[in-house]
Backbone atoms as SQL, in Angstrom:
CREATE TABLE atoms (id INTEGER PRIMARY KEY, chain TEXT, resi INTEGER, resn TEXT, atom TEXT, x REAL, y REAL, z REAL);
INSERT INTO atoms VALUES
  (1, 'A', 1, 'MET', 'N', 196.718, 139.020, 190.913),
  (2, 'A', 1, 'MET', 'CA', 197.212, 139.306, 189.588),
  (3, 'A', 1, 'MET', 'C', 196.026, 139.464, 188.638),
  (4, 'A', 2, 'ILE', 'N', 196.064, 140.464, 187.834),
  (5, 'A', 2, 'ILE', 'CA', 194.989, 140.721, 186.882),
  (6, 'A', 2, 'ILE', 'C', 195.415, 140.184, 185.524),
  (7, 'A', 3, 'PHE', 'N', 194.545, 139.396, 184.902),
  (8, 'A', 3, 'PHE', 'CA', 194.828, 138.843, 183.587),
  (9, 'A', 3, 'PHE', 'C', 194.210, 139.726, 182.526),
  (10, 'A', 4, 'SER', 'N', 194.942, 139.905, 181.452),
  (11, 'A', 4, 'SER', 'CA', 194.431, 140.718, 180.356),
  (12, 'A', 4, 'SER', 'C', 193.449, 139.908, 179.522),
  (13, 'A', 5, 'LYS', 'N', 192.746, 140.605, 178.661),
  (14, 'A', 5, 'LYS', 'CA', 191.799, 139.955, 177.775),
  (15, 'A', 5, 'LYS', 'C', 192.514, 138.951, 176.872),
  (16, 'A', 6, 'GLY', 'N', 193.717, 139.301, 176.426),
  (17, 'A', 6, 'GLY', 'CA', 194.496, 138.411, 175.569),
  (18, 'A', 6, 'GLY', 'C', 194.862, 137.126, 176.271),
  (19, 'A', 7, 'SER', 'N', 195.162, 137.222, 177.554),
  (20, 'A', 7, 'SER', 'CA', 195.525, 136.055, 178.329),
  (21, 'A', 7, 'SER', 'C', 194.345, 135.083, 178.432),
  (22, 'A', 8, 'SER', 'N', 193.173, 135.606, 178.687),
  (23, 'A', 8, 'SER', 'CA', 192.000, 134.722, 178.785),
  (24, 'A', 8, 'SER', 'C', 191.627, 134.168, 177.416),
  (25, 'A', 9, 'ALA', 'N', 191.818, 134.956, 176.371),
  (26, 'A', 9, 'ALA', 'CA', 191.537, 134.472, 175.020),
  (27, 'A', 9, 'ALA', 'C', 192.485, 133.333, 174.660),
  (28, 'A', 10, 'LYS', 'N', 193.758, 133.506, 175.013),
  (29, 'A', 10, 'LYS', 'CA', 194.744, 132.466, 174.720),
  (30, 'A', 10, 'LYS', 'C', 194.427, 131.191, 175.492),
  (31, 'A', 11, 'LYS', 'N', 194.064, 131.329, 176.757),
  (32, 'A', 11, 'LYS', 'CA', 193.716, 130.159, 177.571),
  (33, 'A', 11, 'LYS', 'C', 192.496, 129.443, 176.993),
  (34, 'A', 12, 'GLU', 'N', 191.512, 130.206, 176.560),
  (35, 'A', 12, 'GLU', 'CA', 190.302, 129.611, 175.991),
  (36, 'A', 12, 'GLU', 'C', 190.629, 128.848, 174.709),
  (37, 'A', 13, 'LEU', 'N', 191.480, 129.417, 173.872),
  (38, 'A', 13, 'LEU', 'CA', 191.879, 128.724, 172.648),
  (39, 'A', 13, 'LEU', 'C', 192.737, 127.505, 172.944),
  (40, 'A', 14, 'GLU', 'N', 193.610, 127.602, 173.909),
  (41, 'A', 14, 'GLU', 'CA', 194.426, 126.447, 174.309),
  (42, 'A', 14, 'GLU', 'C', 193.535, 125.297, 174.765),
  (43, 'A', 15, 'THR', 'N', 192.516, 125.613, 175.531),
  (44, 'A', 15, 'THR', 'CA', 191.567, 124.597, 175.998),
  (45, 'A', 15, 'THR', 'C', 190.849, 123.952, 174.818),
  (46, 'A', 16, 'ALA', 'N', 190.431, 124.767, 173.854),
  (47, 'A', 16, 'ALA', 'CA', 189.739, 124.251, 172.670),
  (48, 'A', 16, 'ALA', 'C', 190.661, 123.346, 171.852),
  (49, 'A', 17, 'LEU', 'N', 191.923, 123.732, 171.720),
  (50, 'A', 17, 'LEU', 'CA', 192.877, 122.915, 170.965),
  (51, 'A', 17, 'LEU', 'C', 193.196, 121.620, 171.696),
  (52, 'A', 18, 'ASN', 'N', 193.250, 121.672, 173.011),
  (53, 'A', 18, 'ASN', 'CA', 193.467, 120.446, 173.790),
  (54, 'A', 18, 'ASN', 'C', 192.297, 119.479, 173.636),
  (55, 'A', 19, 'GLU', 'N', 191.101, 120.019, 173.518),
  (56, 'A', 19, 'GLU', 'CA', 189.931, 119.166, 173.300),
  (57, 'A', 19, 'GLU', 'C', 190.029, 118.448, 171.955),
  (58, 'A', 20, 'ILE', 'N', 190.505, 119.150, 170.929),
  (59, 'A', 20, 'ILE', 'CA', 190.712, 118.502, 169.624),
  (60, 'A', 20, 'ILE', 'C', 191.715, 117.365, 169.782),
  (61, 'A', 21, 'GLN', 'N', 192.831, 117.640, 170.447),
  (62, 'A', 21, 'GLN', 'CA', 193.885, 116.643, 170.629),
  (63, 'A', 21, 'GLN', 'C', 193.363, 115.400, 171.348),
  (64, 'A', 22, 'ILE', 'N', 192.623, 115.597, 172.402),
  (65, 'A', 22, 'ILE', 'CA', 192.078, 114.465, 173.161),
  (66, 'A', 22, 'ILE', 'C', 191.135, 113.636, 172.300),
  (67, 'A', 23, 'ASN', 'N', 190.281, 114.310, 171.551),
  (68, 'A', 23, 'ASN', 'CA', 189.338, 113.585, 170.699),
  (69, 'A', 23, 'ASN', 'C', 190.050, 112.831, 169.577),
  (70, 'A', 24, 'LEU', 'N', 191.117, 113.406, 169.036),
  (71, 'A', 24, 'LEU', 'CA', 191.882, 112.704, 168.005),
  (72, 'A', 24, 'LEU', 'C', 192.587, 111.482, 168.589),
  (73, 'A', 25, 'GLU', 'N', 193.152, 111.629, 169.764),
  (74, 'A', 25, 'GLU', 'CA', 193.844, 110.507, 170.401),
  (75, 'A', 25, 'GLU', 'C', 192.898, 109.348, 170.703),
  (76, 'A', 26, 'ASN', 'N', 191.651, 109.667, 171.013),
  (77, 'A', 26, 'ASN', 'CA', 190.673, 108.634, 171.329),
  (78, 'A', 26, 'ASN', 'C', 189.858, 108.196, 170.120),
  (79, 'A', 27, 'ASN', 'N', 190.222, 108.731, 168.947),
  (80, 'A', 27, 'ASN', 'CA', 189.568, 108.389, 167.688),
  (81, 'A', 27, 'ASN', 'C', 188.071, 108.722, 167.690),
  (82, 'A', 28, 'TYR', 'N', 187.709, 109.821, 168.346),
  (83, 'A', 28, 'TYR', 'CA', 186.337, 110.319, 168.348),
  (84, 'A', 28, 'TYR', 'C', 186.208, 111.341, 167.228),
  (85, 'A', 29, 'LYS', 'N', 185.951, 110.850, 166.027),
  (86, 'A', 29, 'LYS', 'CA', 185.974, 111.715, 164.854),
  (87, 'A', 29, 'LYS', 'C', 184.914, 112.810, 164.906),
  (88, 'A', 30, 'ASP', 'N', 183.697, 112.460, 165.254),
  (89, 'A', 30, 'ASP', 'CA', 182.623, 113.466, 165.304),
  (90, 'A', 30, 'ASP', 'C', 182.939, 114.561, 166.316),
  (91, 'A', 31, 'LEU', 'N', 183.419, 114.170, 167.484),
  (92, 'A', 31, 'LEU', 'CA', 183.759, 115.150, 168.513),
  (93, 'A', 31, 'LEU', 'C', 184.970, 115.987, 168.107),
  (94, 'A', 32, 'ALA', 'N', 185.922, 115.362, 167.414),
  (95, 'A', 32, 'ALA', 'CA', 187.095, 116.105, 166.938),
  (96, 'A', 32, 'ALA', 'C', 186.682, 117.146, 165.905),
  (97, 'A', 33, 'ILE', 'N', 185.779, 116.790, 165.015),
  (98, 'A', 33, 'ILE', 'CA', 185.293, 117.731, 164.004),
  (99, 'A', 33, 'ILE', 'C', 184.563, 118.889, 164.667),
  (100, 'A', 34, 'LYS', 'N', 183.719, 118.581, 165.651),
  (101, 'A', 34, 'LYS', 'CA', 182.985, 119.641, 166.350),
  (102, 'A', 34, 'LYS', 'C', 183.949, 120.544, 167.117),
  (103, 'A', 35, 'ALA', 'N', 184.912, 119.956, 167.807),
  (104, 'A', 35, 'ALA', 'CA', 185.891, 120.742, 168.572),
  (105, 'A', 35, 'ALA', 'C', 186.719, 121.617, 167.636),
  (106, 'A', 36, 'TYR', 'N', 187.072, 121.091, 166.467),
  (107, 'A', 36, 'TYR', 'CA', 187.837, 121.872, 165.486),
  (108, 'A', 36, 'TYR', 'C', 187.016, 123.063, 164.993),
  (109, 'A', 37, 'THR', 'N', 185.763, 122.815, 164.685),
  (110, 'A', 37, 'THR', 'CA', 184.876, 123.885, 164.211),
  (111, 'A', 37, 'THR', 'C', 184.718, 124.959, 165.284),
  (112, 'A', 38, 'ASP', 'N', 184.530, 124.537, 166.529),
  (113, 'A', 38, 'ASP', 'CA', 184.398, 125.494, 167.632),
  (114, 'A', 38, 'ASP', 'C', 185.684, 126.302, 167.828),
  (115, 'A', 39, 'ALA', 'N', 186.826, 125.621, 167.755),
  (116, 'A', 39, 'ALA', 'CA', 188.113, 126.305, 167.920),
  (117, 'A', 39, 'ALA', 'C', 188.356, 127.287, 166.782),
  (118, 'A', 40, 'ARG', 'N', 187.982, 126.910, 165.571),
  (119, 'A', 40, 'ARG', 'CA', 188.146, 127.807, 164.420),
  (120, 'A', 40, 'ARG', 'C', 187.299, 129.062, 164.597),
  (121, 'A', 41, 'THR', 'N', 186.072, 128.893, 165.100),
  (122, 'A', 41, 'THR', 'CA', 185.195, 130.034, 165.352),
  (123, 'A', 41, 'THR', 'C', 185.802, 130.967, 166.390),
  (124, 'A', 42, 'LEU', 'N', 186.322, 130.387, 167.474),
  (125, 'A', 42, 'LEU', 'CA', 186.974, 131.187, 168.508),
  (126, 'A', 42, 'LEU', 'C', 188.187, 131.926, 167.955),
  (127, 'A', 43, 'MET', 'N', 188.997, 131.221, 167.173),
  (128, 'A', 43, 'MET', 'CA', 190.197, 131.835, 166.629),
  (129, 'A', 43, 'MET', 'C', 189.837, 133.004, 165.710),
  (130, 'A', 44, 'ASP', 'N', 188.833, 132.817, 164.876),
  (131, 'A', 44, 'ASP', 'CA', 188.395, 133.891, 163.985),
  (132, 'A', 44, 'ASP', 'C', 187.890, 135.088, 164.783),
  (133, 'A', 45, 'LYS', 'N', 187.149, 134.810, 165.849),
  (134, 'A', 45, 'LYS', 'CA', 186.607, 135.879, 166.698),
  (135, 'A', 45, 'LYS', 'C', 187.733, 136.683, 167.345),
  (136, 'A', 46, 'TYR', 'N', 188.685, 135.979, 167.957),
  (137, 'A', 46, 'TYR', 'CA', 189.766, 136.663, 168.650),
  (138, 'A', 46, 'TYR', 'C', 190.743, 137.330, 167.678),
  (139, 'A', 47, 'SER', 'N', 190.874, 136.763, 166.518),
  (140, 'A', 47, 'SER', 'CA', 191.719, 137.379, 165.505),
  (141, 'A', 47, 'SER', 'C', 191.099, 138.693, 165.024),
  (142, 'A', 48, 'ALA', 'N', 189.799, 138.692, 164.835),
  (143, 'A', 48, 'ALA', 'CA', 189.097, 139.879, 164.347),
  (144, 'A', 48, 'ALA', 'C', 189.099, 141.018, 165.362),
  (145, 'A', 49, 'ASP', 'N', 188.938, 140.678, 166.647),
  (146, 'A', 49, 'ASP', 'CA', 188.864, 141.758, 167.644),
  (147, 'A', 49, 'ASP', 'C', 190.219, 142.120, 168.266),
  (148, 'A', 50, 'GLY', 'N', 191.279, 141.451, 167.817),
  (149, 'A', 50, 'GLY', 'CA', 192.621, 141.805, 168.277),
  (150, 'A', 50, 'GLY', 'C', 192.947, 141.387, 169.695),
  (151, 'A', 51, 'SER', 'N', 192.270, 140.371, 170.206),
  (152, 'A', 51, 'SER', 'CA', 192.498, 139.929, 171.586),
  (153, 'A', 51, 'SER', 'C', 193.813, 139.186, 171.765),
  (154, 'A', 52, 'LEU', 'N', 194.354, 138.646, 170.674),
  (155, 'A', 52, 'LEU', 'CA', 195.590, 137.869, 170.762),
  (156, 'A', 52, 'LEU', 'C', 196.765, 138.626, 170.170),
  (157, 'A', 53, 'LYS', 'N', 197.923, 138.403, 170.752),
  (158, 'A', 53, 'LYS', 'CA', 199.143, 138.948, 170.176),
  (159, 'A', 53, 'LYS', 'C', 199.424, 138.216, 168.873),
  (160, 'A', 54, 'GLU', 'N', 200.082, 138.891, 167.967),
  (161, 'A', 54, 'GLU', 'CA', 200.395, 138.297, 166.660),
  (162, 'A', 54, 'GLU', 'C', 201.185, 136.995, 166.807),
  (163, 'A', 55, 'ARG', 'N', 202.131, 136.975, 167.740),
  (164, 'A', 55, 'ARG', 'CA', 202.948, 135.784, 167.976),
  (165, 'A', 55, 'ARG', 'C', 202.089, 134.607, 168.432),
  (166, 'A', 56, 'ASP', 'N', 201.175, 134.862, 169.378),
  (167, 'A', 56, 'ASP', 'CA', 200.293, 133.806, 169.879),
  (168, 'A', 56, 'ASP', 'C', 199.351, 133.325, 168.792),
  (169, 'A', 57, 'LEU', 'N', 198.831, 134.257, 168.019),
  (170, 'A', 57, 'LEU', 'CA', 197.918, 133.902, 166.940),
  (171, 'A', 57, 'LEU', 'C', 198.607, 133.005, 165.916),
  (172, 'A', 58, 'LYS', 'N', 199.845, 133.326, 165.579),
  (173, 'A', 58, 'LYS', 'CA', 200.590, 132.523, 164.612),
  (174, 'A', 58, 'LYS', 'C', 200.821, 131.113, 165.148),
  (175, 'A', 59, 'LYS', 'N', 201.223, 131.025, 166.399),
  (176, 'A', 59, 'LYS', 'CA', 201.503, 129.733, 167.026),
  (177, 'A', 59, 'LYS', 'C', 200.241, 128.852, 167.073),
  (178, 'A', 60, 'LEU', 'N', 199.132, 129.442, 167.489),
  (179, 'A', 60, 'LEU', 'CA', 197.877, 128.699, 167.576),
  (180, 'A', 60, 'LEU', 'C', 197.357, 128.331, 166.182),
  (181, 'A', 61, 'SER', 'N', 197.563, 129.204, 165.211),
  (182, 'A', 61, 'SER', 'CA', 197.151, 128.909, 163.837),
  (183, 'A', 61, 'SER', 'C', 197.920, 127.723, 163.272),
  (184, 'A', 62, 'GLU', 'N', 199.200, 127.636, 163.618),
  (185, 'A', 62, 'GLU', 'CA', 200.005, 126.504, 163.164),
  (186, 'A', 62, 'GLU', 'C', 199.484, 125.196, 163.753),
  (187, 'A', 63, 'ARG', 'N', 199.084, 125.225, 165.014),
  (188, 'A', 63, 'ARG', 'CA', 198.499, 124.016, 165.637),
  (189, 'A', 63, 'ARG', 'C', 197.196, 123.643, 164.953),
  (190, 'A', 64, 'MET', 'N', 196.373, 124.650, 164.658),
  (191, 'A', 64, 'MET', 'CA', 195.104, 124.379, 163.968),
  (192, 'A', 64, 'MET', 'C', 195.378, 123.758, 162.597),
  (193, 'A', 65, 'GLU', 'N', 196.369, 124.257, 161.896),
  (194, 'A', 65, 'GLU', 'CA', 196.720, 123.728, 160.581),
  (195, 'A', 65, 'GLU', 'C', 197.175, 122.275, 160.677),
  (196, 'A', 66, 'SER', 'N', 197.955, 121.947, 161.712),
  (197, 'A', 66, 'SER', 'CA', 198.405, 120.566, 161.863),
  (198, 'A', 66, 'SER', 'C', 197.224, 119.633, 162.153),
  (199, 'A', 67, 'TYR', 'N', 196.268, 120.111, 162.956),
  (200, 'A', 67, 'TYR', 'CA', 195.072, 119.298, 163.206),
  (201, 'A', 67, 'TYR', 'C', 194.252, 119.146, 161.936),
  (202, 'A', 68, 'SER', 'N', 194.174, 120.189, 161.166),
  (203, 'A', 68, 'SER', 'CA', 193.433, 120.141, 159.911),
  (204, 'A', 68, 'SER', 'C', 194.019, 119.080, 158.980),
  (205, 'A', 69, 'LYS', 'N', 195.344, 119.020, 158.909),
  (206, 'A', 69, 'LYS', 'CA', 196.004, 118.027, 158.064),
  (207, 'A', 69, 'LYS', 'C', 195.748, 116.615, 158.578),
  (208, 'A', 70, 'ARG', 'N', 195.787, 116.440, 159.896),
  (209, 'A', 70, 'ARG', 'CA', 195.527, 115.117, 160.484),
  (210, 'A', 70, 'ARG', 'C', 194.100, 114.661, 160.235),
  (211, 'A', 71, 'MET', 'N', 193.189, 115.624, 160.174),
  (212, 'A', 71, 'MET', 'CA', 191.775, 115.296, 160.061),
  (213, 'A', 71, 'MET', 'C', 191.278, 115.342, 158.618),
  (214, 'A', 72, 'ALA', 'N', 192.159, 115.545, 157.670),
  (215, 'A', 72, 'ALA', 'CA', 191.754, 115.628, 156.269),
  (216, 'A', 72, 'ALA', 'C', 190.974, 114.373, 155.872),
  (217, 'A', 73, 'GLY', 'N', 189.802, 114.571, 155.347),
  (218, 'A', 73, 'GLY', 'CA', 188.976, 113.467, 154.896),
  (219, 'A', 73, 'GLY', 'C', 188.094, 112.857, 155.968),
  (220, 'A', 74, 'TYR', 'N', 188.189, 113.326, 157.201),
  (221, 'A', 74, 'TYR', 'CA', 187.302, 112.819, 158.244),
  (222, 'A', 74, 'TYR', 'C', 185.862, 113.127, 157.874),
  (223, 'A', 75, 'LYS', 'N', 185.013, 112.157, 158.082),
  (224, 'A', 75, 'LYS', 'CA', 183.586, 112.353, 157.867),
  (225, 'A', 75, 'LYS', 'C', 182.867, 112.088, 159.175),
  (226, 'A', 76, 'SER', 'N', 181.926, 112.947, 159.483),
  (227, 'A', 76, 'SER', 'CA', 181.098, 112.689, 160.655),
  (228, 'A', 76, 'SER', 'C', 179.963, 111.771, 160.253),
  (229, 'A', 77, 'GLN', 'N', 179.221, 111.311, 161.200),
  (230, 'A', 77, 'GLN', 'CA', 178.105, 110.420, 160.912),
  (231, 'A', 77, 'GLN', 'C', 177.049, 111.105, 160.062),
  (232, 'A', 78, 'SER', 'N', 176.978, 112.435, 160.144),
  (233, 'A', 78, 'SER', 'CA', 176.007, 113.168, 159.351),
  (234, 'A', 78, 'SER', 'C', 176.523, 113.434, 157.936),
  (235, 'A', 79, 'GLY', 'N', 177.774, 113.036, 157.657),
  (236, 'A', 79, 'GLY', 'CA', 178.332, 113.190, 156.330),
  (237, 'A', 79, 'GLY', 'C', 179.150, 114.451, 156.154),
  (238, 'A', 80, 'LYS', 'N', 179.266, 115.258, 157.199),
  (239, 'A', 80, 'LYS', 'CA', 180.056, 116.478, 157.120),
  (240, 'A', 80, 'LYS', 'C', 181.533, 116.118, 157.034),
  (241, 'A', 81, 'VAL', 'N', 182.248, 116.704, 156.062),
  (242, 'A', 81, 'VAL', 'CA', 183.664, 116.453, 155.884),
  (243, 'A', 81, 'VAL', 'C', 184.434, 117.688, 156.294),
  (244, 'A', 82, 'LEU', 'N', 185.529, 117.468, 157.001),
  (245, 'A', 82, 'LEU', 'CA', 186.356, 118.607, 157.417),
  (246, 'A', 82, 'LEU', 'C', 187.200, 119.076, 156.264);
């Protein structure tokens, strides 16, 4: 079976979002902030080049927004705030 570019992009973003979830569950704030930043970069990249379907992009954006709300006010050790 051949996977499309969108399929691999979606899998990559799903993996990035799962990393955020794991770090939040374990209360690893610095790692959660880094994972969120990395996932946001990926999402922006795939959104710009059209690799994701609109439906998938909306669904993943909603998950990112929920993580953003959960992480509001998080500070990393370097003082970076999400």
